[in-house]
C-alpha positions, 0 to 999 in steps of 0.5 A, spaced: 387 217 215 379 216 215 375 217 210 370 222 210 364 217 210 366 213 215 366 217 221 372 222 224 378 217 227 376 218 234 370 214 233 372 208 229 377 208 235 372 208 240 367 203 237 373 198 235 375 198 244 373 193 247 376 189 253 375 188 260 377 194 265 376 199 259 370 205 260 368 209 255 366 216 256 359 217 253 355 222 254 352 219 261 359 218 263 360 226 262 355 227 266 357 223 272 364 226 270 361 234 271 359 231 278 365 228 281 368 235 279 361 238 283 363 233 289 370 234 289 370 242 289 364 240 295 359 246 291 352 246 293 349 242 287 346 235 288 346 229 283 338 230 282 339 238 282 345 236 276 339 232 272 334 238 273 338 242 270 339 237 264 333 236 263 331 244 264 337 246 258 341 249 263 345 243 261 347 241 255 346 233 254 341 230 249 343 234 242 349 236 246 354 236 238 349 243 237 354 246 241 360 244 238 364 248 234 364 248 226 370 245 225 368 240 229 365 235 223 360 229 226 359 223 222 358 216 220 360 212 227 360 219 231 353 218 231 353 213 236 356 216 242 352 223 242 345 220 239 342 221 246 334 220 246 333 218 253 334 222 259 339 221 265 337 217 270 339 217 277 343 210 279 346 210 273 350 216 273 351 215 280 353 208 279 358 211 273 360 216 277 363 212 281 366 207 275 370 213 273 373 216 280 375 208 280 378 207 274 382 214 275 385 212 281 382 218 284 385 219 291 380 221 298 374 227 296 376 233 301 372 232 307 364 233 308 364 236 314 358 239 318 358 245 315 358 243 308 353 243 304 353 234 302 353 234 309 345 230 311 344 236 317 344 241 312 341 237 307 335 236 311 334 243 312 334 246 304 329 240 304 324 241 309 323 249 306 322 244 299 317 240 301 313 246 305 314 242 313 315 246 320 322 248 321 321 245 327 321 237 325 329 239 323 332 239 331 328 231 329 332 230 323 339 232 327 337 227 332 336 221 327 343 222 323 346 223 330 343 216 332 344 213 326 351 214 325 350 217 319 352 224 319 360 222 321 365 224 316 368 218 315 362 215 313 359 221 308 367 222 304 367 220 298 374 215 297 374 210 291 380 207 294 377 206 299 371 199 297 366 201 302 359 198 302 354 204 299 357 210 297 353 216 299 347 219 295 348 224 299 340 227 297 336 222 297 339 220 304 337 227 307 330 226 305 330 218 308 331 222 313 325 227 314 322 220 311 322 217 317 322 223 321 315 224 319 313 217 321 316 217 328 312 224 328 305 221 324 307 214 324 303 215 317 298 209 318 293 213 314 289 214 321 293 217 326 296 222 321 289 224 321 287 223 328 292 229 330 289 232 325 283 232 327 285 235 333 291 240 330 285 243 325 281 244 333 287 248 337 287 253 330 280 255 330 279 255 338 286 259 338 286 264 332 292 269 335 296 263 337 302 260 332 299 254 329 300 247 330 301 244 325 296 240 321 298 234 317 290 233 313 292 241 310 299 240 309 297 234 305 291 238 301 296 244 300 302 239 297 297 235 293 295 241 290 301 243 288 305 237 286 300 234 282 300 241 278 308 241 277 307 234 276 303 236 270 306 240 268 313 236 268 309 230 264 307 235 258 313 238 258 316 231 257 311 229 253 312 235 247 320 234 247 323 234 240 329 229 240 331 231 234 336 237 234 336 243 230 343 241 227 342 233 225 348 227 226 348 225 219 352 218 217 355 221 210 358 227 207 353 224 202 346 224 206 348 231 208 344 234 204 338 231 204 337 230 212 339 237 213 332 238 207 328 233 211 330 237 217 328 244 214 321 241 212 319 238 219 321 245 223 317 248 218 311 244 220 312 245 226 313 252 226 305 252 222 303 247 227 304 251 232 301 257 230 294 254 230 294 251 236 296 257 239 299 263 238 302 265 245 310 265 245 313 260 248 315 263 255 323 264 256 328 259 260 328 261 267 334 261 271 337 255 274 335 253 282 336 249 287 328 249 289 323 247 285 317 250 289 316 257 292 312 257 299 312 265 300 307 267 295 302 270 298 297 265 296 291 261 299 293 255 296 299 255 297 299 255 305 306 256 308 307 251 314 314 253 316 313 256 322 307 253 325 308 249 331 310 241 333 306 243 340 300 238 338 304 232 337 309 232 343 308 231 350 313 233 356 317 227 359 322 230 365 325 236 362 325 233 355 319 232 350 317 226 346 312 224 341 305 223 343 306 217 338 309 211 341 308 207 335 314 205 328 313 200 324 319 199 319 319 199 312 321 193 310 324 186 314 325 182 308 333 184 306 336 179 301 340 173 304 345 174 299 351 179 301 349 185 297 344 187 303 338 190 298 332 191 300 326 188 297 323 190 291 318 197 293 311 194 292 305 200 293 300 195 296 304 194 301 304 201 304 299 207 307 297 212 302 300 217 306 307 213 306 305 212 298 304 219 296 311 221 301 314 218 297 312 220 291 313 227 293 320 226 295 321 221 289 319 226 284 323 232 288 329 228 287 328 225 280 329 218 282 325 213 283 320 211 289 323 204 290 330 207 292 328 211 296 324 207 300 331 203 300 335 208 303 328 210 308 330 202 310 337 202 312 337 208 315 332 204 319 336 198 320 342 202 323 337 206 327 333 200 330 338 194 330 335 191 335 328 191 332 331 189 327 335 183 329 328 180 333 324 181 327 330 178 323 329 172 329 321 171 328 321 171 321 327 165 321 323 162 326 317 162 322 320 160 315 322 153 319 316 152 322 313 152 314 318 148 312 
């Protein structure tokens, strides 16, 4: 039996366990396991929601051991397992989810069908509402999903046994579809979107009783203000976050009294400083929500664009409507030469300011990095514009030969 000063038996076994193919259950891996269970049940929670619930304190993650019963004594080597001092990362948790599922040899998960929350058609509607975009854009997202072939059951359903080229990131994929639709409608080249905005603004001034046309400039101004405020609060909350727990881990029973005395001193100092800085009590914790923005509020600075029309950027062509914009630029034409099919690094300076803003906005909502959202946009474009990509690839290979 392990001594009191050496850590628990589990902690000792955990630290000694090495070897290829061995999966250790860490706190991030536990979160990945939770996401696996949500995915199996096809719950209305995405991975980005799960990460946000963690940082909002709805799910124990940092200092999770504080919620353990008193009889579970943690010390010594247990500290290396439960001492978490960083927020969970989207890509890391997603990879661990696949690793745990493969290790457990789990069978094919329940089908992700059109009526499932994780289907891109459903998630696109959710994120259109979240980003305060017109409802009429939904039809375009459905068309992109259909043409790109990313709404099929076999493509969407997670199967750990069958090794696919890549596992679907449901929320990132849905947002990438919306970004592509915005490019189809407005081009997002720092020029056309503003020209279309001027047309919409003129129409809205002259037809105040009619259904307003969607004004991209006005939407940008509203969203930038709301996004900047939300992001500032998020950054302040992270900066003020206290990583030290109220119930600290100690290396041995000998250190226990010293650690607790130090912790008591820190807590008392924090209380004194907080009373000097701000006398207002801390706001009560809100219930978890799938939405971060509320556009139903009656506020002139928070105009809701859901009911606005896209008529100003569409034209009739026979029996159907097409966009006034006939151009489209690919997010990247530089895929790796290796078989991994990854996209080259996203560099902001290579793209328009509007495109950068939209990627930053959605990346914040998803709690992921802009480069990964850009990569998803590029991969869907590759499926959507196969001919255009093949032509671009031939041209780039010819130019390389000329340089050589």
